[in-house]
N, C-alpha and C positions, 0 to 999 in steps of 0.2 A: 542507601539510596544515592544514586549519582547527583552530583551538583547540576545546576541548570546549564551552565556553559557546556559541560560534557554532554548533557542530554541533547541540547540544541545541535551540537556538532554531529552527534550520531543520527539525529532525525534528518538533518540536511543530507547526510550521506545516503540515508534510506531513500529519501524523496528523489534525489538525483539519479540513483541507481534505477529506480522504478521508471522515471521519466525517460531516461535515455533508452530503456528497453523498447520503447515505443517508436524509436526513431525511424526504423525501417518497415514499419507496419502501415498498411493502407489505412489513411484516416477515415475512410468510409466504414471501416470495420471497427477500429479502435484508435483513439486519439487521447493523448494526455495534455494536461494544462496544469503547470506547476507554478502557482501564484500565491503570494501573500502567505507562504508557509504551508499551504495545503495543496494536494494534488487531486485533480478531478479527472477521472477517465471516463470519456464518453464512448459507449459501446453501441455500434450500429446506428449512430447519430441520434440516439434517444436515451438509452439506459445510462445512469450515472453511478460510477463507483467512486467513493470519496475516501482518501487516506489523509488523515489529519493528526497533528500532534495535540496532545493533551498535557501541556507543560506542568500544571500543578501536580498531576498524578504521575508524571514521567512515563507516560503510555503514548502509544499510537493507536488510533481508532481507525477501523475500516467499516464503511457502511455501504450496503448494497441492497436495493429494494427495501424489504421490511426487516433486514437483519443487520446486526452490528457486532463487531468483534473488538475487544480490548486487549491490546498486546503490551506485554512488559518485555524489557530486555532481560534475558536469562541465559547465561553462559554464552554470550555473544550472538544470540538469536532472539528475534522478536516473537514471542509465543503467547498465545491467548491465556487470559487469566482465569479461565475455567478448567484448566488442566486437561484440555482435549487434545493437545499436541498440535494445534493449528499454528502454522508458521507463517509469517507475513508474506514473504516472497512466494511461497507455494500457494497461499490463498489468493493473491492477485492473479498469479498465473492460471489458477484453476478457473476462477470466475471469468476471466477474459477468454480462455479456451471454451468454456461451456456456452458462453453468451454471444461471442463474436467468431468462434471457430478459428482463432489464431493461436498458434504456439508461441508464447511470448518467451524470448531468451532471458529467462529470469529464474535462477535457482537459488535455494537456501545457501 
């Protein structure tokens, strides 16, 4: 398991990368807010997608509507802990595309 310092550095990189992907997106369709270590994406001014670190577990959690994904850093990629092959950046891009009709410039 990685130490806390390395974990926090990797999480910060992920959060910045996701946040930056929204820079050129119409905020009426999708807007990100990265504060206090978590990222909240508001889709179509009402739906919330939340990306948050879970430091004790060294995971990143993604929550949208009634679903949550717990992701571990595996071979340099944040993958779901259920073994379904869900990757963090692909997951966020997919939800944004489906819910806001926006192709997010974010790839694994």
